[in-house]
C-alpha positions in Angstrom: 12.9 351.2 107.2 9.9 350.6 109.3 9.6 351.7 112.9 8.6 348.1 113.7 12.2 347.2 112.9 13.4 348.9 116.0 12.2 346.8 118.9 12.0 348.6 122.2 11.7 347.3 125.6 11.1 348.8 129.0 12.1 347.3 132.4 8.5 347.4 133.8 5.9 345.5 131.9 2.2 345.0 132.8 0.2 341.9 131.9 -3.1 343.5 130.6 -5.0 340.3 131.4 -4.1 340.5 135.1 -4.1 344.3 135.6 -7.2 345.7 137.4 -6.5 349.4 136.9 -9.9 349.5 135.2 -11.4 348.7 138.5 -9.6 351.6 140.2 -6.4 349.9 141.3 -3.4 352.3 141.3 -1.0 350.3 143.6 1.9 350.2 141.2 1.6 353.9 140.2 1.3 354.9 143.9 4.3 352.9 145.0 6.8 354.1 142.3 9.1 356.7 143.8 10.0 358.1 140.3 6.4 358.4 139.1 7.2 356.6 135.9 4.1 354.5 135.8 0.7 355.7 134.8 -2.8 354.3 134.0 -3.9 354.3 130.4 -7.5 355.5 130.9 -8.6 354.3 127.4 -7.5 350.7 128.0 -7.7 350.6 131.8 -4.2 349.2 132.2 -1.0 350.5 133.9 2.1 351.2 131.7 5.5 352.6 131.9 5.4 356.1 130.5 9.1 356.7 130.4 12.2 354.7 131.1 13.8 356.0 134.3 13.4 352.9 136.4 15.6 352.4 139.5 14.7 348.7 139.7 13.5 349.2 143.3 10.6 346.7 142.8 7.8 348.2 145.0 5.6 348.3 141.9 6.0 344.6 141.4 5.7 343.8 145.1 2.6 345.9 145.7 0.6 344.7 142.6 -2.3 342.7 144.1 -2.7 340.5 141.0 1.0 340.0 140.0 0.4 341.9 136.7 3.6 344.0 137.1 7.0 342.5 136.2 10.3 344.3 136.5 13.1 343.0 134.3 16.4 343.8 136.0 19.4 343.9 133.6 22.0 341.2 134.1 24.7 343.6 135.1 22.6 345.0 137.9 21.6 341.7 139.5 
C-alpha cells in the first residue's frame, strides 16, 4: 500500500501563489497563539507544521494577501 493512499488534511492551508513569506512576511506565524505555523525557508511559503489548531482565525485574518485559509470542522461551526 502506498503512502499516497492515505490522504491527510490540515485545518490551515496556505496558497503558495499568494503567500509572500519569501518577501519577509511572517504575519500568520506571529499571530498564531499555538505556534503551529512556520515558514518553509526553501520554498518561501508558510505551512502548518503540526495539527494542534484551535480554529481561532488570527492567522487567516492577519494575512495581508488572503493566502491563509482555516477550514473549521462542521461540528465546531
